[in-house]
TORNU-117545 format. One line per field, with one value per residue: chain; residue in three letters; x negated, y, z of N, C-alpha, C, O in turn. Coordinates in steps of 0.001 Angstrom, whole numbers, always signed. Last residue first. Example, Ala and Ser with C-alpha at 12.3 -4.5 7.8 and 13.67 -1.06 7.14 Angstrom:
BEGIN
cadena <- [A,A] .
residuo <- [ser,ala] .
n.x <- [-12850,-13190] .
n.y <- [-2250,-5690] .
n.z <- [+7080,+7800] .
ca.x <- [-13670,-12300] .
ca.y <- [-1060,-4500] .
ca.z <- [+7140,+7800] .
c.x <- [-12900,-13200] .
c.y <- [+30,-3300] .
c.z <- [+7870,+7800] .
o.x <- [-13409,-14236] .
o.y <- [+1138,-3319] .
o.z <- [+8039,+8465] .
***
This chain:
BEGIN
cadena <- [A,A,A,A,A,A,A,A,A,A,A,A,A,A,A,A,A,A,A,A,A,A,A,A,A,A,A,A,A,A,A,A,A,A,A,A,A,A,A,A,A,A,A,A,A,A,A,A,A,A,A,A,A,A,A,A,A,A,A,A,A,A,A,A,A,A,A,A,A,A,A,A,A,A,A,A,A,A,A,A,A,A,A,A,A,A,A,A,A,A,A,A,A,A,A,A,A,A,A,A,A,A,A,A,A,A,A,A,A,A,A,A,A,A] .
residuo <- [unk,unk,unk,unk,unk,unk,unk,unk,unk,unk,unk,unk,unk,unk,unk,unk,unk,unk,unk,unk,unk,unk,unk,unk,unk,unk,unk,unk,unk,unk,unk,unk,unk,unk,unk,unk,unk,unk,unk,unk,unk,unk,unk,unk,unk,unk,unk,unk,unk,unk,unk,unk,unk,unk,unk,unk,unk,unk,unk,unk,unk,unk,unk,unk,unk,unk,unk,unk,unk,unk,unk,unk,unk,unk,unk,unk,unk,unk,unk,unk,unk,unk,unk,unk,unk,unk,unk,unk,unk,unk,unk,unk,unk,unk,unk,unk,unk,unk,unk,unk,unk,unk,unk,unk,unk,unk,unk,unk,unk,unk,unk,unk,unk,unk] .
n.x <- [-5727,-8798,-12039,-13386,-11351,-11033,-12290,-10623,-10581,-8990,-7437,-5670,-2592,-71,+3186,+5596,+6202,+5161,+6069,+4005,+4622,+6311,+6265,+5059,+6471,+5442,+5229,+4466,+3949,+3033,+1856,+1308,-1901,-3517,-5646,-5730,-7304,-7770,-9193,-10402,-10033,-12176,-13990,-15143,-13002,-12733,-14488,-13916,-14313,-12491,-9612,-7965,-4700,-2461,+850,+2160,+4868,+6225,+6189,+5581,+2837,+2013,-228,-1862,-3841,-5456,-6811,-8606,-6078,-3132,-2122,-4828,-6315,-5829,-6331,-3993,-3295,-1834,-1558,-475,-67,+376,+2907,+2129,-62,-854,-1288,+543,-397,-2738,-1762,-728,-3122,-4436,-2475,-2459,-4701,-4183,-1824,-2830,-4604,-2774,-1310,-3357,-4063,-1641,-1548,-3849,-3148,-928,-2194,-3839,-1977,-814] .
n.y <- [+62603,+62504,+60987,+58680,+55730,+53331,+51248,+49184,+47694,+45847,+46207,+48552,+48456,+50907,+52106,+53910,+56487,+59377,+62695,+65488,+68393,+70370,+69391,+66070,+63087,+60772,+57205,+53924,+51278,+48095,+47432,+45447,+45230,+45940,+47152,+49930,+51634,+55187,+58175,+60332,+61859,+59867,+57811,+57820,+57125,+54342,+51667,+48505,+46807,+47414,+48746,+51912,+52888,+55046,+55569,+56112,+57299,+56883,+57456,+55526,+55372,+56187,+57926,+57557,+58751,+58041,+58688,+59875,+61923,+62312,+62541,+61831,+62830,+60619,+58980,+58289,+54815,+51665,+48960,+45780,+43918,+40671,+39863,+40245,+38215,+36233,+35983,+34058,+31800,+31178,+30035,+27632,+26386,+25966,+24136,+21619,+20234,+20056,+18577,+16115,+15421,+15072,+12895,+10966,+10783,+9797,+7296,+6146,+6146,+4505,+2078,+1680,+1264,-1192] .
n.z <- [-45107,-43353,-43668,-43763,-44135,-42770,-40257,-38066,-34880,-32252,-30053,-28155,-26905,-27527,-27058,-29013,-29690,-27913,-28405,-28591,-26568,-25649,-22246,-21575,-20623,-18174,-18455,-18465,-20570,-21618,-24932,-27819,-29314,-32491,-34888,-37135,-39651,-40269,-41094,-38474,-36230,-34290,-33939,-31471,-29815,-29879,-29816,-28358,-26221,-24238,-25933,-25847,-26407,-28086,-29081,-32285,-34148,-37343,-40036,-41809,-41681,-38204,-36249,-33166,-30422,-27272,-24093,-22372,-20997,-23090,-25615,-27970,-31006,-33848,-36878,-39367,-40188,-39741,-37549,-36619,-33671,-32251,-29795,-26251,-24225,-21464,-18792,-18042,-19427,-18064,-15730,-16722,-17468,-14997,-13735,-14973,-14031,-11299,-11284,-12228,-10185,-8065,-9040,-9095,-6395,-5347,-6616,-5477,-2760,-2803,-3511,-1316,+714,+0] .
ca.x <- [-5007,-7366,-11138,-13824,-11934,-10694,-12248,-11308,-10468,-9829,-8434,-6394,-3959,-794,+1787,+5117,+7255,+4809,+6316,+4689,+3799,+5459,+6889,+5086,+5991,+6284,+4674,+5469,+3378,+4011,+1635,+2146,-735,-3290,-4879,-5998,-6306,-8172,-8081,-10619,-9924,-11192,-13212,-16043,-13467,-11818,-14766,-13539,-15115,-13895,-10266,-8947,-5743,-3471,-189,+1750,+3629,+6228,+6331,+7013,+3429,+2040,+1101,-1893,-2565,-5461,-5720,-8899,-7495,-3798,-1710,-3525,-6397,-5820,-6517,-5073,-2993,-2782,-1077,-1451,+527,-488,+2233,+2998,+555,-435,-2153,+659,+893,-2836,-2489,+180,-2126,-4998,-2787,-1362,-4590,-5433,-1821,-1793,-5117,-3829,-631,-2645,-5060,-2169,-490,-3750,-4351,-756,-1155,-4451,-2840,+0] .
ca.y <- [+63464,+62196,+62137,+59630,+56952,+53391,+52593,+49208,+48923,+45890,+45143,+48286,+48204,+49711,+52165,+52676,+55487,+58166,+61494,+64448,+67252,+70695,+70183,+67502,+63860,+61904,+58531,+54876,+52530,+48901,+47477,+46376,+44575,+46060,+45976,+49316,+50610,+53870,+57293,+59364,+62528,+60951,+57830,+57987,+58513,+55181,+53072,+49441,+46584,+47765,+47728,+50993,+52712,+53995,+55918,+55138,+57630,+56406,+58568,+55723,+55980,+55339,+57979,+57319,+58463,+58517,+58154,+58520,+61634,+62060,+63562,+61630,+62806,+61934,+58928,+59169,+56233,+52473,+50299,+46548,+44897,+41759,+39674,+40119,+39473,+36299,+36892,+35384,+32374,+31732,+31291,+28605,+26713,+26889,+25459,+22548,+20519,+20674,+19969,+16838,+15662,+16088,+14178,+11328,+11222,+11094,+8291,+6315,+6833,+5900,+2639,+1873,+2437,+0] .
ca.z <- [-46065,-43412,-43705,-42727,-44670,-44185,-40807,-39361,-35642,-33445,-29982,-29403,-26449,-27926,-26648,-28398,-29741,-28630,-27607,-29339,-26967,-26784,-23296,-21303,-21766,-18526,-18220,-17983,-20083,-20888,-23491,-27065,-28727,-31064,-34482,-35840,-39372,-39780,-41442,-39558,-37525,-34306,-35181,-32626,-29847,-30655,-29521,-29423,-27412,-24011,-25138,-26420,-25392,-28145,-28123,-31283,-33447,-35962,-39103,-41562,-42880,-39389,-36845,-34603,-31072,-28647,-24905,-22853,-21099,-21815,-24659,-27341,-29546,-33200,-35430,-38937,-40134,-40505,-37888,-37401,-34582,-32712,-31077,-27406,-24622,-22854,-19512,-17447,-19783,-19405,-15660,-16132,-18484,-15985,-13189,-15221,-15461,-11733,-10816,-12975,-11539,-7986,-8792,-10323,-7380,-4913,-6867,-6935,-3196,-2408,-4370,-2631,+776,+0] .
c.x <- [-4183,-6698,-9691,-12960,-12353,-11377,-11955,-11168,-11244,-9553,-9374,-7462,-4709,-2165,+1125,+3654,+6873,+5968,+5997,+4864,+4648,+4567,+5884,+5703,+6148,+5643,+5653,+4783,+4513,+3322,+2686,+1825,+8,-2067,-4730,-5148,-6693,-6990,-8541,-9310,-10152,-11207,-12106,-15283,-14346,-12345,-13887,-13793,-14852,-14756,-11742,-9370,-6685,-4408,-1169,+704,+3376,+4870,+6388,+7265,+4926,+2756,+1078,-452,-2791,-4105,-5782,-7734,-7665,-5277,-2261,-3224,-4993,-5971,-6616,-5137,-4205,-2337,-2185,-824,-608,+261,+1397,+2202,+1438,+277,-1700,-172,+1044,-1528,-2605,-493,-1157,-4001,-3418,-1704,-3525,-5363,-3064,-1750,-4113,-4387,-1658,-1947,-4391,-3192,-975,-2698,-4305,-1958,-955,-3447,-3498,-859] .
c.y <- [+64520,+63134,+61646,+60890,+57869,+54584,+52498,+50620,+48767,+47185,+45162,+47221,+47743,+49661,+50834,+52861,+54236,+57185,+60268,+63226,+66219,+69547,+70501,+68233,+65334,+62660,+59592,+56206,+53450,+50150,+48375,+46287,+45590,+45297,+46088,+48055,+49982,+52903,+55872,+58632,+61608,+61650,+58882,+58118,+58781,+56601,+53948,+50875,+47574,+47617,+48100,+49941,+51658,+54047,+54762,+55764,+56629,+56684,+58160,+56867,+56222,+56039,+57142,+57327,+58268,+58204,+58811,+57871,+60155,+61800,+63324,+62721,+62652,+61749,+60345,+59185,+57021,+53927,+51033,+47878,+45594,+42629,+40897,+39946,+39217,+37619,+37099,+36405,+33781,+32378,+31951,+29971,+27758,+27292,+26392,+23960,+21563,+21051,+20715,+18309,+16449,+16436,+15309,+12680,+11672,+11649,+9680,+7369,+7112,+6731,+4120,+2520,+2724,+1257] .
c.z <- [-45379,-44404,-43765,-42723,-43529,-44840,-42307,-39916,-36951,-34223,-31174,-29188,-27689,-27281,-26960,-28024,-28971,-28569,-28458,-28435,-27692,-27234,-24394,-22495,-21441,-19684,-18673,-17738,-19692,-20371,-22864,-25582,-27866,-30617,-32979,-35711,-38051,-39800,-41110,-39855,-38716,-35664,-35191,-33941,-31074,-30829,-30400,-28970,-28549,-25263,-25053,-25425,-25949,-26953,-28074,-30370,-32331,-35331,-37639,-40577,-42727,-40542,-38105,-35091,-32564,-29245,-26273,-23585,-21481,-22068,-23252,-26337,-28993,-31693,-34872,-37413,-39683,-40453,-38624,-37781,-35309,-33712,-31452,-28687,-25837,-23127,-20956,-18208,-19239,-19820,-17016,-16055,-17955,-17060,-14215,-14769,-15764,-13209,-11282,-12575,-12363,-9351,-8734,-10173,-8663,-5885,-6472,-7273,-4694,-2841,-4055,-3580,-566,+0] .
o.x <- [-3523,-7061,-9415,-13132,-11752,-11912,-12552,-10056,-12375,-8434,-10446,-8280,-4427,-2825,+1685,+2962,+7719,+6635,+6493,+3918,+5847,+3818,+4741,+5663,+7232,+4427,+6568,+3873,+5412,+2235,+3174,+1558,-598,-1298,-5711,-4093,-7831,-5837,-9569,-8445,-10101,-12271,-11192,-15869,-14287,-12152,-14251,-13376,-15495,-15817,-12186,-9475,-6244,-4854,-751,-225,+4265,+3836,+6581,+8416,+5487,+3225,+236,+439,-3769,-3310,-6120,-7669,-6951,-5686,-1906,-3962,-4060,-5781,-7390,-4124,-5314,-1162,-3337,+303,-1603,+1096,+1682,+973,+1480,+1113,-2129,+198,+1625,-1540,-2573,+165,-801,-4029,-2980,-1241,-3671,-5907,-2985,-1650,-4491,-4621,-1433,-1993,-4812,-3195,-739,-2931,-4682,-1807,-825,-3803,-3696,-501] .
o.y <- [+65318,+64304,+60519,+61760,+57844,+54481,+51690,+51135,+48281,+47699,+44559,+47313,+46670,+50688,+49770,+53689,+53587,+57057,+60130,+62784,+66089,+69706,+70859,+67739,+65791,+62848,+59332,+56313,+53722,+50078,+49307,+45209,+46476,+44784,+46308,+47916,+49555,+53306,+55412,+58489,+62062,+61990,+58803,+58497,+59868,+57210,+54262,+51267,+47492,+48234,+49021,+50202,+50630,+55118,+53605,+56418,+56335,+56347,+59014,+57212,+57048,+57167,+57347,+56797,+58747,+57477,+59988,+56646,+59292,+61498,+64046,+63698,+63277,+60651,+61166,+59380,+56490,+54237,+51027,+47923,+45963,+42156,+42014,+39889,+38110,+38066,+38055,+37577,+34631,+33404,+33178,+30982,+28686,+28432,+27539,+24915,+22324,+22081,+21895,+19186,+17348,+17607,+16382,+13510,+12661,+12846,+10644,+8234,+8199,+7884,+4921,+3404,+3886,+2234] .
o.z <- [-46044,-44521,-44176,-41870,-42455,-45944,-43018,-40035,-36956,-34220,-31123,-28272,-28223,-27124,-26694,-28615,-28355,-27542,-29576,-27784,-27442,-28197,-24110,-23622,-21076,-19720,-19453,-16915,-20488,-19798,-23502,-25050,-27264,-31431,-32270,-36330,-37861,-39948,-41606,-38991,-39859,-36182,-36011,-34956,-31648,-31881,-31533,-27880,-29595,-25358,-25739,-24227,-26464,-26543,-28026,-30843,-31532,-35908,-36774,-40309,-43447,-40393,-38979,-34426,-33138,-28650,-26402,-23691,-20970,-23189,-22320,-26215,-29497,-31170,-35365,-36741,-39622,-40646,-38190,-38273,-34686,-34484,-31021,-28664,-26373,-22341,-21602,-18267,-19914,-20500,-17105,-16298,-18681,-17523,-14313,-15394,-16721,-13604,-11624,-13433,-13114,-9650,-9292,-11080,-9264,-6172,-7201,-8118,-5133,-3244,-4981,-4359,-921,-658] .
***
């Protein structure tokens, strides 16, 4: 009887050990990637940038550690990012962003914007 309990206990322990990392990954999972092409501008907060797509939708951008948005201010770029939750107040006279993205990749198209 003790051997059977030992085997069952080991099996349950192994199952929990394998399931824990998968559960942790689900919490870190973000939404689908979004690609936006437009001219990069300074955002309405420190370390925030914005981009307006061809449909006129404005996105607030925050860069991941591997992307330097500041170096591309005024450039036409394509970014890849994932949606992030952001709560903030818009000051009078500032453009309200439709959505906020965490940028994971940047491709420069041109050093000038039309």
